[in-house]
MARVEXMAR-924441 format. One record per atom (N, C-alpha, C): x, y, z; residue in three letters. Coordinates in steps of 0.02 Angstrom, whole numbers, padded with zeros to 5 digits, always signed. Example, Ala and Ser with C-alpha at 12.3 -4.5 7.8 and 13.67 -1.06 7.14 Angstrom:
! residues 2
+00660-00284+00390Ala/+00615-00225+00390Ala/+00660-00165+00390Ala/+00642-00112+00354Ser/+00684-00053+00357Ser/+00645+00002+00394Ser/
This chain:
! residues 151
-00460-00626+00091Unk/-00498-00565+00096Unk/-00565-00583+00129Unk/-00582-00547+00183Unk/-00645-00561+00216Unk/-00705-00533+00176Unk/-00756-00572+00170Unk/-00817-00552+00135Unk/-00873-00542+00186Unk/-00910-00487+00178Unk/-00966-00473+00223Unk/-01026-00453+00180Unk/-01087-00462+00207Unk/-01145-00438+00171Unk/-01139-00363+00157Unk/-01163-00342+00098Unk/-01158-00271+00078Unk/-01187-00226+00132Unk/-01241-00246+00163Unk/-01273-00205+00214Unk/-01228-00194+00275Unk/-01177-00236+00284Unk/-01133-00231+00342Unk/-01068-00194+00327Unk/-01055-00176+00264Unk/-00992-00143+00247Unk/-00981-00080+00289Unk/-01033-00039+00296Unk/-01025+00024+00332Unk/-01011+00014+00406Unk/-01023-00046+00432Unk/-01008-00060+00502Unk/-00933-00059+00515Unk/-00893-00066+00463Unk/-00821-00069+00470Unk/-00787-00001+00462Unk/-00825+00050+00442Unk/-00798+00117+00432Unk/-00773+00143+00499Unk/-00712+00172+00497Unk/-00683+00199+00558Unk/-00646+00148+00600Unk/-00640+00088+00574Unk/-00607+00035+00612Unk/-00542+00013+00579Unk/-00494-00005+00622Unk/-00433-00036+00596Unk/-00450-00108+00576Unk/-00433-00126+00515Unk/-00448-00193+00490Unk/-00391-00242+00502Unk/-00331-00216+00512Unk/-00275-00260+00527Unk/-00211-00237+00494Unk/-00161-00281+00500Unk/-00095-00269+00471Unk/-00073-00330+00431Unk/-00035-00316+00379Unk/-00010-00370+00337Unk/+00050-00404+00371Unk/+00073-00457+00340Unk/+00136-00488+00361Unk/+00194-00440+00342Unk/+00251-00449+00373Unk/+00310-00410+00356Unk/+00337-00433+00288Unk/+00362-00386+00249Unk/+00391-00399+00183Unk/+00459-00364+00180Unk/+00511-00401+00162Unk/+00578-00371+00155Unk/+00585-00340+00086Unk/+00608-00278+00084Unk/+00620-00243+00022Unk/+00695-00249+00007Unk/+00712-00298-00034Unk/+00783-00309-00050Unk/+00803-00274-00114Unk/+00869-00275-00127Unk/+00895-00239-00186Unk/+00868-00269-00251Unk/+00857-00334-00253Unk/+00831-00365-00314Unk/+00762-00336-00331Unk/+00719-00329-00281Unk/+00652-00300-00293Unk/+00658-00229-00319Unk/+00703-00190-00288Unk/+00714-00121-00309Unk/+00739-00118-00381Unk/+00787-00161-00397Unk/+00814-00163-00465Unk/+00762-00183-00517Unk/+00720-00231-00499Unk/+00667-00252-00546Unk/+00617-00196-00557Unk/+00602-00158-00505Unk/+00556-00101-00513Unk/+00589-00048-00557Unk/+00653-00036-00548Unk/+00689+00012-00590Unk/+00685-00010-00663Unk/+00695-00075-00675Unk/+00691-00101-00743Unk/+00621-00093-00773Unk/+00571-00106-00732Unk/+00502-00102-00756Unk/+00481-00031-00772Unk/+00508+00018-00735Unk/+00486+00087-00743Unk/+00536+00131-00780Unk/+00597+00107-00788Unk/+00649+00148-00819Unk/+00678+00200-00772Unk/+00663+00196-00708Unk/+00688+00243-00658Unk/+00751+00214-00626Unk/+00808+00232-00654Unk/+00872+00207-00630Unk/+00911+00258-00589Unk/+00876+00303-00556Unk/+00911+00353-00516Unk/+00958+00317-00466Unk/+01018+00343-00459Unk/+01070+00308-00420Unk/+01049+00293-00348Unk/+01006+00334-00318Unk/+00987+00321-00248Unk/+00949+00255-00241Unk/+00926+00229-00297Unk/+00890+00165-00296Unk/+00935+00106-00316Unk/+00979+00116-00364Unk/+01013+00059-00394Unk/+01090+00057-00387Unk/+01120+00108-00359Unk/+01193+00110-00353Unk/+01212+00113-00279Unk/+01225+00055-00249Unk/+01240+00054-00177Unk/+01301+00096-00157Unk/+01351+00100-00199Unk/+01411+00139-00183Unk/+01395+00213-00180Unk/+01364+00239-00232Unk/+01347+00311-00233Unk/+01294+00327-00181Unk/+01245+00283-00172Unk/+01191+00294-00124Unk/+01218+00296-00052Unk/+01271+00259-00039Unk/+01301+00259+00029Unk/+01328+00327+00047Unk/+01342+00369-00002Unk/+01369+00436+00010Unk/+01314+00488+00023Unk/+01252+00468+00017Unk/+01196+00515+00028Unk/+01175+00514+00101Unk/+01132+00560+00122Unk/+01107+00558+00191Unk/+01070+00493+00208Unk/+01047+00456+00157Unk/+01011+00393+00171Unk/+01059+00338+00192Unk/+01121+00340+00168Unk/+01171+00292+00186Unk/+01168+00225+00150Unk/+01118+00217+00108Unk/+01109+00155+00069Unk/+01060+00170+00013Unk/+01049+00120-00028Unk/+00996+00128-00078Unk/+00929+00129-00043Unk/+00880+00159-00077Unk/+00812+00162-00050Unk/+00764+00139-00105Unk/+00708+00113-00083Unk/+00655+00093-00130Unk/+00625+00154-00162Unk/+00604+00148-00223Unk/+00565+00200-00256Unk/+00501+00211-00215Unk/+00480+00274-00209Unk/+00417+00287-00174Unk/+00359+00250-00207Unk/+00360+00248-00274Unk/+00305+00215-00309Unk/+00310+00139-00304Unk/+00370+00112-00290Unk/+00375+00040-00276Unk/+00338+00025-00212Unk/+00353+00062-00159Unk/+00319+00048-00096Unk/+00244+00060-00101Unk/+00224+00110-00140Unk/+00153+00123-00150Unk/+00119+00066-00189Unk/+00155+00038-00237Unk/+00126-00015-00279Unk/+00114-00080-00239Unk/+00139-00084-00179Unk/+00128-00143-00138Unk/+00060-00144-00104Unk/+00024-00089-00106Unk/-00041-00084-00072Unk/-00088-00142-00091Unk/-00102-00154-00155Unk/-00150-00207-00171Unk/-00131-00275-00142Unk/-00068-00294-00148Unk/-00046-00359-00123Unk/-00049-00362-00047Unk/-00023-00311-00014Unk/-00021-00312+00059Unk/-00090-00305+00090Unk/-00137-00274+00054Unk/-00204-00262+00080Unk/-00253-00319+00064Unk/-00235-00364+00019Unk/-00283-00412-00007Unk/-00315-00457+00045Unk/-00280-00474+00098Unk/-00308-00517+00149Unk/-00338-00479+00208Unk/-00339-00413+00202Unk/-00361-00371+00258Unk/-00425-00333+00243Unk/-00428-00301+00185Unk/-00485-00258+00168Unk/-00549-00300+00162Unk/-00602-00279+00195Unk/-00666-00314+00189Unk/-00695-00301+00120Unk/-00728-00351+00093Unk/-00758-00347+00027Unk/-00831-00370+00031Unk/-00873-00344-00013Unk/-00943-00365-00011Unk/-00952-00437-00036Unk/-00997-00473-00003Unk/-01014-00540-00027Unk/-01041-00535-00097Unk/-01028-00586-00138Unk/-01050-00586-00207Unk/-01005-00546-00253Unk/-00946-00529-00229Unk/-00899-00489-00268Unk/-00883-00523-00334Unk/-00892-00486-00389Unk/-00875-00512-00456Unk/-00805-00490-00475Unk/-00788-00428-00458Unk/-00720-00402-00470Unk/-00711-00338-00430Unk/-00646-00321-00421Unk/-00629-00258-00389Unk/-00574-00226-00431Unk/-00580-00161-00440Unk/-00530-00124-00479Unk/-00501-00066-00438Unk/-00439-00050-00453Unk/-00405+00007-00423Unk/-00439+00070-00450Unk/-00466+00112-00407Unk/-00501+00172-00427Unk/-00458+00235-00416Unk/-00397+00224-00392Unk/-00351+00280-00382Unk/-00336+00291-00309Unk/-00312+00351-00294Unk/-00293+00371-00227Unk/-00319+00441-00213Unk/-00345+00451-00154Unk/-00365+00519-00136Unk/-00306+00560-00113Unk/-00259+00529-00077Unk/-00200+00566-00056Unk/-00144+00517-00042Unk/-00083+00544-00045Unk/-00023+00506-00028Unk/+00026+00555+00002Unk/+00056+00535+00057Unk/+00110+00575+00088Unk/+00167+00528+00104Unk/+00224+00539+00071Unk/+00284+00501+00085Unk/+00318+00534+00145Unk/+00329+00496+00197Unk/+00355+00524+00259Unk/+00429+00510+00267Unk/+00450+00450+00251Unk/+00521+00434+00251Unk/+00534+00377+00202Unk/+00596+00373+00177Unk/+00611+00321+00127Unk/+00616+00252+00159Unk/+00607+00201+00117Unk/+00617+00132+00138Unk/+00687+00112+00115Unk/+00732+00102+00163Unk/+00800+00083+00146Unk/+00802+00010+00126Unk/+00851-00006+00084Unk/+00860-00075+00061Unk/+00864-00122+00121Unk/+00834-00180+00114Unk/+00831-00234+00165Unk/+00788-00217+00225Unk/+00749-00164+00221Unk/+00701-00149+00274Unk/+00642-00196+00268Unk/+00609-00208+00325Unk/+00547-00246+00325Unk/+00489-00196+00333Unk/+00438-00205+00292Unk/+00380-00160+00294Unk/+00316-00202+00302Unk/+00265-00170+00327Unk/+00198-00201+00330Unk/+00147-00145+00323Unk/+00087-00164+00303Unk/+00034-00115+00290Unk/-00020-00120+00344Unk/-00036-00063+00374Unk/-00092-00057+00420Unk/-00151-00029+00380Unk/-00210-00057+00388Unk/-00267-00038+00348Unk/-00326-00019+00393Unk/-00353+00041+00381Unk/-00415+00064+00414Unk/-00465+00079+00359Unk/-00526+00058+00367Unk/-00579+00075+00318Unk/-00607+00143+00338Unk/-00608+00190+00292Unk/-00629+00258+00309Unk/-00694+00280+00276Unk/-00713+00247+00221Unk/-00775+00268+00187Unk/-00801+00212+00143Unk/-00867+00206+00139Unk/-00901+00159+00094Unk/-00957+00198+00060Unk/-00955+00199-00006Unk/-01005+00236-00045Unk/-01034+00190-00099Unk/-01100+00189-00105Unk/-01130+00154-00162Unk/-01131+00202-00221Unk/-01089+00188-00271Unk/-01083+00231-00330Unk/-01143+00223-00376Unk/-01160+00161-00389Unk/-01218+00141-00430Unk/-01243+00076-00401Unk/-01302+00054-00419Unk/-01323-00012-00395Unk/-01271-00065-00414Unk/-01249-00102-00364Unk/-01200-00154-00377Unk/-01128-00131-00380Unk/-01115-00066-00367Unk/-01046-00039-00367Unk/-01033-00002-00302Unk/-00985-00027-00265Unk/-00968+00001-00200Unk/-00896+00026-00200Unk/-00887+00089-00180Unk/-00821+00119-00176Unk/-00798+00117-00103Unk/-00741+00084-00093Unk/-00713+00078-00026Unk/-00650+00121-00023Unk/-00647+00164+00026Unk/-00588+00207+00037Unk/-00555+00183+00102Unk/-00491+00172+00098Unk/-00453+00151+00157Unk/-00399+00203+00171Unk/-00376+00202+00233Unk/-00315+00238+00249Unk/-00263+00184+00263Unk/-00209+00185+00225Unk/-00157+00135+00232Unk/-00093+00168+00256Unk/-00060+00136+00301Unk/+00003+00161+00329Unk/+00056+00107+00319Unk/+00109+00123+00282Unk/+00163+00075+00272Unk/+00213+00084+00329Unk/+00212+00037+00375Unk/+00256+00038+00433Unk/+00324+00008+00415Unk/+00377+00035+00444Unk/+00445+00009+00435Unk/+00466-00021+00502Unk/+00486-00083+00501Unk/+00507-00116+00562Unk/+00562-00077+00597Unk/+00553-00063+00662Unk/+00603-00028+00701Unk/+00600+00048+00696Unk/+00551+00074+00660Unk/+00545+00147+00652Unk/+00479+00173+00680Unk/+00483+00230+00713Unk/+00422+00261+00739Unk/+00381+00294+00684Unk/+00415+00315+00630Unk/+00381+00349+00576Unk/+00369+00301+00518Unk/+00310+00305+00486Unk/+00296+00261+00429Unk/+00330+00286+00365Unk/+00331+00243+00315Unk/+00356+00263+00249Unk/+00307+00311+00216Unk/+00243+00295+00222Unk/+00191+00338+00193Unk/+00124+00325+00226Unk/+00079+00372+00213Unk/+00008+00364+00228Unk/-00028+00379+00163Unk/-00070+00332+00141Unk/-00104+00340+00077Unk/-00178+00320+00084Unk/-00219+00348+00040Unk/-00291+00333+00041Unk/-00312+00301-00026Unk/-00301+00235-00032Unk/-00321+00201-00094Unk/-00397+00192-00098Unk/-00422+00191-00159Unk/-00493+00181-00173Unk/-00501+00116-00212Unk/-00547+00075-00190Unk/-00561+00011-00223Unk/-00634+00011-00245Unk/-00647+00000-00310Unk/-00715-00003-00334Unk/-00735-00076-00342Unk/-00786-00095-00303Unk/-00808-00165-00300Unk/-00872-00173-00341Unk/-00874-00225-00382Unk/-00933-00241-00422Unk/-00964-00305-00394Unk/-01028-00301-00375Unk/-01064-00360-00350Unk/-01123-00377-00395Unk/
């Protein structure tokens, strides 16, 4: 994760910060997410039944793909120097555009869209993240995660 002086954070607003490495979403990851959340809907965990749907295969849970934001963004999002910790502050918006089919490769594009000093020593960073699917013109989603940084 790149660190910059607090005074320079706003210089990155409106800029693309980069893209993550590609990550394959395999059936094991989908099944583990189903186990963790209790969401065993057949479109996620039953390849035979899912093959009969318009998707043609199992698909990742929308919230599985969304939960990848912190990991995929960690080496991209700029952070203030002197960072003591950063916490997930939520999301301003999320739009799921198309499902992530099993064995697809995805990566996250990150743009910094807003930097706000909430309190002295607390900086709220808003990003626009786009989960790209290899070989597809349309992304899986566009989301606006919020990260609260403590310096």
